[in-house]
ZADO-1210 file (C-alpha; in nm, 4 decimals, padded with zeros to 6 digits):
<atoms>
<atom x="00.0280" y="-01.9168" z="-01.9125" code="MET" pos="1"/>
<atom x="00.1699" y="-02.2506" z="-01.8068" code="ASP" pos="2"/>
<atom x="00.3435" y="-02.1646" z="-01.4782" code="THR" pos="3"/>
<atom x="00.2572" y="-01.9849" z="-01.1518" code="PRO" pos="4"/>
<atom x="00.5176" y="-01.7212" z="-01.2388" code="ALA" pos="5"/>
<atom x="00.3471" y="-01.6416" z="-01.5707" code="GLU" pos="6"/>
<atom x="00.0085" y="-01.6234" z="-01.4035" code="ARG" pos="7"/>
<atom x="00.1417" y="-01.3895" z="-01.1322" code="LEU" pos="8"/>
<atom x="00.2909" y="-01.1619" z="-01.3980" code="ARG" pos="9"/>
<atom x="-00.0438" y="-01.1544" z="-01.5778" code="TYR" pos="10"/>
<atom x="-00.2339" y="-01.0676" z="-01.2588" code="LEU" pos="11"/>
<atom x="00.0157" y="-00.8012" z="-01.1571" code="ARG" pos="12"/>
<atom x="-00.0032" y="-00.6311" z="-01.4973" code="LYS" pos="13"/>
<atom x="-00.3817" y="-00.6547" z="-01.4939" code="ARG" pos="14"/>
<atom x="-00.3734" y="-00.4764" z="-01.1565" code="ALA" pos="15"/>
<atom x="-00.1800" y="-00.1929" z="-01.3296" code="LYS" pos="16"/>
<atom x="00.1538" y="-00.2360" z="-01.1530" code="PHE" pos="17"/>
<atom x="00.4442" y="-00.1794" z="-01.3923" code="ASP" pos="18"/>
<atom x="00.6934" y="-00.3899" z="-01.1998" code="THR" pos="19"/>
<atom x="00.6917" y="-00.6741" z="-00.9493" code="ALA" pos="20"/>
<atom x="00.8676" y="-00.4467" z="-00.7010" code="THR" pos="21"/>
<atom x="00.5880" y="-00.1878" z="-00.7299" code="ASP" pos="22"/>
<atom x="00.3264" y="-00.4510" z="-00.6500" code="ALA" pos="23"/>
<atom x="00.5216" y="-00.6011" z="-00.3604" code="ALA" pos="24"/>
<atom x="00.5772" y="-00.2621" z="-00.1991" code="ARG" pos="25"/>
<atom x="00.2145" y="-00.1561" z="-00.2464" code="ALA" pos="26"/>
<atom x="00.0852" y="-00.4689" z="-00.0724" code="PHE" pos="27"/>
<atom x="00.3568" y="-00.4849" z="00.1949" code="GLY" pos="28"/>
<atom x="00.5095" y="-00.8114" z="00.0710" code="TRP" pos="29"/>
<atom x="00.8775" y="-00.9007" z="00.1094" code="VAL" pos="30"/>
<atom x="01.0146" y="-00.7779" z="-00.2222" code="VAL" pos="31"/>
<atom x="01.2778" y="-01.0510" z="-00.2883" code="PRO" pos="32"/>
<atom x="01.0252" y="-01.3222" z="-00.2036" code="THR" pos="33"/>
<atom x="00.7643" y="-01.1918" z="-00.4456" code="TYR" pos="34"/>
<atom x="01.0276" y="-01.1299" z="-00.7143" code="LEU" pos="35"/>
<atom x="01.1387" y="-01.4913" z="-00.6815" code="GLY" pos="36"/>
<atom x="00.7812" y="-01.6117" z="-00.7245" code="HIS" pos="37"/>
<atom x="00.7132" y="-01.3934" z="-01.0264" code="GLU" pos="38"/>
<atom x="01.0495" y="-01.4780" z="-01.1849" code="ASN" pos="39"/>
<atom x="00.9864" y="-01.8506" z="-01.1418" code="GLY" pos="40"/>
<atom x="01.2863" y="-01.9071" z="-00.9134" code="ASP" pos="41"/>
<atom x="01.0518" y="-02.0794" z="-00.6674" code="ARG" pos="42"/>
<atom x="00.6833" y="-02.1620" z="-00.6385" code="THR" pos="43"/>
<atom x="00.4790" y="-01.9765" z="-00.3741" code="PRO" pos="44"/>
<atom x="00.3311" y="-02.1691" z="-00.0839" code="SER" pos="45"/>
<atom x="-00.0449" y="-02.2061" z="-00.0692" code="ARG" pos="46"/>
<atom x="-00.0518" y="-01.9442" z="00.2095" code="LYS" pos="47"/>
<atom x="00.1295" y="-01.6865" z="-00.0038" code="LEU" pos="48"/>
<atom x="-00.0712" y="-01.7810" z="-00.3139" code="ALA" pos="49"/>
<atom x="-00.3868" y="-01.7009" z="-00.1154" code="LYS" pos="50"/>
<atom x="-00.2450" y="-01.3586" z="-00.0253" code="GLN" pos="51"/>
<atom x="-00.1576" y="-01.2903" z="-00.3881" code="TYR" pos="52"/>
<atom x="-00.5010" y="-01.4104" z="-00.5010" code="ALA" pos="53"/>
<atom x="-00.6791" y="-01.1787" z="-00.2565" code="GLU" pos="54"/>
<atom x="-00.4683" y="-00.8824" z="-00.3624" code="ALA" pos="55"/>
<atom x="-00.5044" y="-00.9479" z="-00.7351" code="PHE" pos="56"/>
<atom x="-00.8703" y="-01.0603" z="-00.7146" code="ARG" pos="57"/>
<atom x="-00.8124" y="-01.4092" z="-00.8456" code="SER" pos="58"/>
<atom x="-00.8006" y="-01.7568" z="-00.6891" code="SER" pos="59"/>
<atom x="-00.5052" y="-01.9373" z="-00.5368" code="TRP" pos="60"/>
<atom x="-00.5993" y="-02.2477" z="-00.7342" code="GLU" pos="61"/>
<atom x="-00.5513" y="-02.0605" z="-01.0603" code="TRP" pos="62"/>
<atom x="-00.2195" y="-01.9127" z="-00.9487" code="ILE" pos="63"/>
<atom x="-00.0735" y="-02.2494" z="-00.8436" code="LEU" pos="64"/>
<atom x="-00.2485" y="-02.4931" z="-01.0762" code="GLU" pos="65"/>
<atom x="-00.4040" y="-02.2964" z="-01.3607" code="GLY" pos="66"/>
<atom x="-00.7469" y="-02.4075" z="-01.2356" code="ASP" pos="67"/>
<atom x="-00.9469" y="-02.1006" z="-01.3299" code="GLU" pos="68"/>
<atom x="-01.2406" y="-02.0381" z="-01.0988" code="LYS" pos="69"/>
<atom x="-01.3663" y="-01.7159" z="-01.2446" code="GLY" pos="70"/>
<atom x="-01.1117" y="-01.4420" z="-01.2946" code="LEU" pos="71"/>
<atom x="-01.3193" y="-01.1308" z="-01.2209" code="PRO" pos="72"/>
<atom x="-01.3493" y="-00.8591" z="-01.4848" code="PRO" pos="73"/>
<atom x="-01.1809" y="-00.5241" z="-01.4551" code="GLU" pos="74"/>
<atom x="-01.3800" y="-00.2884" z="-01.2375" code="ASP" pos="75"/>
<atom x="-01.3685" y="00.0639" z="-01.1087" code="ASP" pos="76"/>
<atom x="-01.1948" y="-00.0098" z="-00.7787" code="THR" pos="77"/>
<atom x="-00.8501" y="00.0117" z="-00.6236" code="VAL" pos="78"/>
<atom x="-00.6874" y="-00.2181" z="-00.3645" code="PRO" pos="79"/>
<atom x="-00.7046" y="-00.1433" z="00.0067" code="ILE" pos="80"/>
<atom x="-00.3492" y="-00.2335" z="00.1027" code="VAL" pos="81"/>
<atom x="-00.3636" y="-00.1839" z="00.4789" code="GLY" pos="82"/>
<atom x="-00.5127" y="00.0055" z="00.7681" code="TYR" pos="83"/>
<atom x="-00.4204" y="00.3145" z="00.9673" code="VAL" pos="84"/>
<atom x="-00.3879" y="00.2358" z="01.3380" code="GLY" pos="85"/>
<atom x="-00.2808" y="00.4136" z="01.6547" code="ALA" pos="86"/>
<atom x="-00.0627" y="00.7184" z="01.6009" code="GLY" pos="87"/>
<atom x="-00.1535" y="00.7208" z="01.2293" code="ALA" pos="88"/>
<atom x="00.0802" y="00.4250" z="01.1718" code="GLN" pos="89"/>
<atom x="00.0036" y="00.2194" z="00.8613" code="VAL" pos="90"/>
<atom x="-00.0065" y="-00.1618" z="00.8868" code="VAL" pos="91"/>
<atom x="-00.0036" y="-00.3325" z="00.5504" code="PHE" pos="92"/>
<atom x="-00.2201" y="-00.6283" z="00.4608" code="SER" pos="93"/>
<atom x="-00.0292" y="-00.9516" z="00.4806" code="GLY" pos="94"/>
<atom x="00.0706" y="-00.8581" z="00.8345" code="GLU" pos="95"/>
<atom x="-00.1150" y="-01.0596" z="01.1045" code="PRO" pos="96"/>
<atom x="-00.4180" y="-00.8286" z="01.1404" code="GLU" pos="97"/>
<atom x="-00.4420" y="-00.7279" z="00.7761" code="GLY" pos="98"/>
<atom x="-00.7046" y="-00.8255" z="00.5212" code="THR" pos="99"/>
<atom x="-00.7403" y="-00.7390" z="00.1566" code="PHE" pos="100"/>
<atom x="-01.0373" y="-00.5526" z="00.0166" code="ASP" pos="101"/>
<atom x="-01.1293" y="-00.3138" z="-00.2628" code="ARG" pos="102"/>
<atom x="-01.2395" y="00.0490" z="-00.2547" code="ALA" pos="103"/>
<atom x="-01.4142" y="00.2719" z="-00.5100" code="PRO" pos="104"/>
<atom x="-01.1698" y="00.4426" z="-00.7460" code="ARG" pos="105"/>
<atom x="-01.1514" y="00.8139" z="-00.6535" code="PRO" pos="106"/>
<atom x="-01.1668" y="01.1015" z="-00.9032" code="PRO" pos="107"/>
<atom x="-00.8400" y="01.1523" z="-01.0875" code="GLY" pos="108"/>
<atom x="-00.6955" y="00.8199" z="-00.9713" code="ALA" pos="109"/>
<atom x="-00.3913" y="00.6849" z="-01.1497" code="SER" pos="110"/>
<atom x="-00.3223" y="00.3205" z="-01.2278" code="LYS" pos="111"/>
<atom x="-00.1104" y="00.3065" z="-00.9102" code="LYS" pos="112"/>
<atom x="-00.3655" y="00.4527" z="-00.6679" code="THR" pos="113"/>
<atom x="-00.4240" y="00.2440" z="-00.3558" code="VAL" pos="114"/>
<atom x="-00.6081" y="00.3044" z="-00.0266" code="ALA" pos="115"/>
<atom x="-00.5696" y="00.2458" z="00.3465" code="ALA" pos="116"/>
<atom x="-00.8653" y="00.2205" z="00.5856" code="ARG" pos="117"/>
<atom x="-00.8635" y="00.4338" z="00.9008" code="VAL" pos="118"/>
<atom x="-00.9439" y="00.2506" z="01.2243" code="THR" pos="119"/>
<atom x="-01.0719" y="00.4166" z="01.5404" code="GLY" pos="120"/>
<atom x="-00.9552" y="00.7699" z="01.6183" code="ASP" pos="121"/>
<atom x="-00.6074" y="00.7270" z="01.4708" code="SER" pos="122"/>
<atom x="-00.6342" y="01.0421" z="01.2537" code="MET" pos="123"/>
<atom x="-00.8396" y="01.2932" z="01.4563" code="PRO" pos="124"/>
<atom x="-00.9405" y="01.6035" z="01.2675" code="GLY" pos="125"/>
<atom x="-00.8451" y="01.4488" z="00.9326" code="ILE" pos="126"/>
<atom x="-01.0299" y="01.1194" z="00.8933" code="ALA" pos="127"/>
<atom x="-01.2702" y="00.9215" z="01.1093" code="GLU" pos="128"/>
<atom x="-01.3148" y="00.5500" z="01.1716" code="ASP" pos="129"/>
<atom x="-01.3572" y="00.3487" z="00.8484" code="GLN" pos="130"/>
<atom x="-01.2787" y="00.6425" z="00.6186" code="TRP" pos="131"/>
<atom x="-01.0456" y="00.5673" z="00.3278" code="LEU" pos="132"/>
<atom x="-00.7168" y="00.7464" z="00.2607" code="VAL" pos="133"/>
<atom x="-00.5926" y="00.7188" z="-00.0989" code="TYR" pos="134"/>
<atom x="-00.2405" y="00.7711" z="-00.2268" code="TYR" pos="135"/>
<atom x="-00.0387" y="00.7106" z="-00.5423" code="ASP" pos="136"/>
<atom x="00.3080" y="00.5846" z="-00.6259" code="GLU" pos="137"/>
<atom x="00.5730" y="00.6411" z="-00.3623" code="ARG" pos="138"/>
<atom x="00.8979" y="00.8188" z="-00.4438" code="VAL" pos="139"/>
<atom x="01.2411" y="00.8416" z="-00.2829" code="ASP" pos="140"/>
<atom x="01.2607" y="01.0925" z="00.0023" code="GLY" pos="141"/>
<atom x="01.0171" y="01.3846" z="00.0117" code="VAL" pos="142"/>
<atom x="00.9845" y="01.6190" z="-00.2897" code="PRO" pos="143"/>
<atom x="01.0051" y="01.9904" z="-00.2057" code="ASP" pos="144"/>
<atom x="00.6492" y="02.0483" z="-00.3272" code="GLU" pos="145"/>
<atom x="00.5138" y="01.8031" z="-00.0682" code="TRP" pos="146"/>
<atom x="00.6494" y="01.9940" z="00.2335" code="ILE" pos="147"/>
<atom x="00.3518" y="02.0899" z="00.4493" code="GLY" pos="148"/>
<atom x="00.1295" y="01.8293" z="00.2827" code="GLU" pos="149"/>
<atom x="-00.0319" y="01.5149" z="00.4190" code="LEU" pos="150"/>
<atom x="00.1746" y="01.2169" z="00.3030" code="CYS" pos="151"/>
<atom x="00.2311" y="00.8496" z="00.3615" code="VAL" pos="152"/>
<atom x="00.5921" y="00.8242" z="00.4805" code="VAL" pos="153"/>
<atom x="00.8151" y="00.5165" z="00.5013" code="TRP" pos="154"/>
<atom x="01.0874" y="00.5712" z="00.7617" code="LEU" pos="155"/>
<atom x="01.4336" y="00.4190" z="00.7446" code="SER" pos="156"/>
<atom x="01.3425" y="00.1687" z="01.0213" code="ASP" pos="157"/>
<atom x="01.0392" y="00.0400" z="00.8226" code="ASP" pos="158"/>
<atom x="00.7718" y="00.2255" z="01.0208" code="ARG" pos="159"/>
<atom x="00.5033" y="00.3794" z="00.7970" code="VAL" pos="160"/>
<atom x="00.2835" y="00.6754" z="00.8939" code="TYR" pos="161"/>
<atom x="00.0355" y="00.9209" z="00.7479" code="ILE" pos="162"/>
<atom x="00.1467" y="01.2646" z="00.8676" code="LYS" pos="163"/>
<atom x="00.1978" y="01.6220" z="00.7541" code="LYS" pos="164"/>
<atom x="00.5631" y="01.6573" z="00.6566" code="VAL" pos="165"/>
<atom x="00.7878" y="01.9521" z="00.7447" code="PHE" pos="166"/>
<atom x="01.1631" y="01.9990" z="00.7317" code="ARG" pos="167"/>
<atom x="01.3554" y="01.8900" z="01.0416" code="GLY" pos="168"/>
<atom x="01.6395" y="02.0683" z="01.2164" code="ARG" pos="169"/>
<atom x="01.9081" y="01.8426" z="01.0738" code="ASP" pos="170"/>
<atom x="01.9731" y="01.8318" z="00.6986" code="PRO" pos="171"/>
<atom x="01.7832" y="01.5548" z="00.5270" code="GLY" pos="172"/>
<atom x="01.5453" y="01.4977" z="00.8184" code="THR" pos="173"/>
<atom x="01.1760" y="01.5749" z="00.8567" code="PHE" pos="174"/>
<atom x="00.9255" y="01.6530" z="01.1292" code="ASP" pos="175"/>
<atom x="00.6062" y="01.4484" z="01.1021" code="LEU" pos="176"/>
<atom x="00.3025" y="01.6196" z="01.2502" code="ILE" pos="177"/>
<atom x="-00.0343" y="01.4741" z="01.3510" code="SER" pos="178"/>
<atom x="-00.3551" y="01.6371" z="01.4669" code="THR" pos="179"/>
<atom x="-00.5434" y="01.5719" z="01.7897" code="GLY" pos="180"/>
<atom x="-00.2587" y="01.6400" z="02.0305" code="GLY" pos="181"/>
<atom x="-00.0339" y="01.3530" z="01.9266" code="LEU" pos="182"/>
<atom x="00.3345" y="01.4227" z="01.9823" code="SER" pos="183"/>
<atom x="00.5214" y="01.5049" z="01.6616" code="PRO" pos="184"/>
<atom x="00.7989" y="01.2827" z="01.5348" code="LEU" pos="185"/>
<atom x="01.1071" y="01.5040" z="01.5081" code="ARG" pos="186"/>
<atom x="01.4092" y="01.4817" z="01.2784" code="ASP" pos="187"/>
<atom x="01.3087" y="01.1539" z="01.1170" code="GLU" pos="188"/>
<atom x="01.4829" y="01.0078" z="00.8129" code="GLU" pos="189"/>
<atom x="01.2213" y="00.9431" z="00.5422" code="VAL" pos="190"/>
<atom x="01.3142" y="00.6758" z="00.2901" code="ALA" pos="191"/>
<atom x="01.0022" y="00.7093" z="00.0728" code="TYR" pos="192"/>
<atom x="00.6863" y="00.9158" z="00.0596" code="SER" pos="193"/>
<atom x="00.3566" y="00.9266" z="-00.1269" code="ALA" pos="194"/>
<atom x="00.1219" y="01.2229" z="-00.1226" code="LYS" pos="195"/>
<atom x="-00.2319" y="01.1608" z="00.0010" code="VAL" pos="196"/>
<atom x="-00.4552" y="01.2375" z="-00.2955" code="THR" pos="197"/>
<atom x="-00.8063" y="01.1803" z="-00.1609" code="TRP" pos="198"/>
<atom x="-00.9914" y="01.1068" z="00.1639" code="ILE" pos="199"/>
<atom x="-01.3320" y="00.9388" z="00.1372" code="LYS" pos="200"/>
<atom x="-01.5800" y="00.9341" z="00.4257" code="PRO" pos="201"/>
<atom x="-01.7417" y="00.5981" z="00.4969" code="ARG" pos="202"/>
</atoms>
């Protein structure tokens, strides 16, 4: 592994992401930027290398220079890719307030399972402060079998929420329902969704 691109590919595969796009979306990175770094079209800045190193549990020195400072062994954890804030909106790590961390792997987890940490009373009646919400690979739209279920939903304007999903009034739209008296989001266009698979108390 002689280049940063080769080392990024190694780390991404070790983290069980099949494609660079999967990894970028899971961690909230700009997809074309990460693809360019993994393809070798350009070298990441030190700032971005540090983000990649945190996410992939490596060191930025190894990514940029091949200076290995202890690549950690595989363990039984999954990445925490963001936090759940006010209104059950998800903010991904790499955004200004985000930090990377790891969480215990839940029962039945797949290689694409990730988690988000709840902050404050953003999900009343479902999850409390510092609880972990786990989900797997996102898919286009909302599958029929997920109607009425708690899902992570990516809206067409890039907002991301954890809500129960129901069909909207207009074809192809969805109502997103929270607990605790929060106003529902009506007739929203959902670009992607991922079903919540596990909620772990702190």
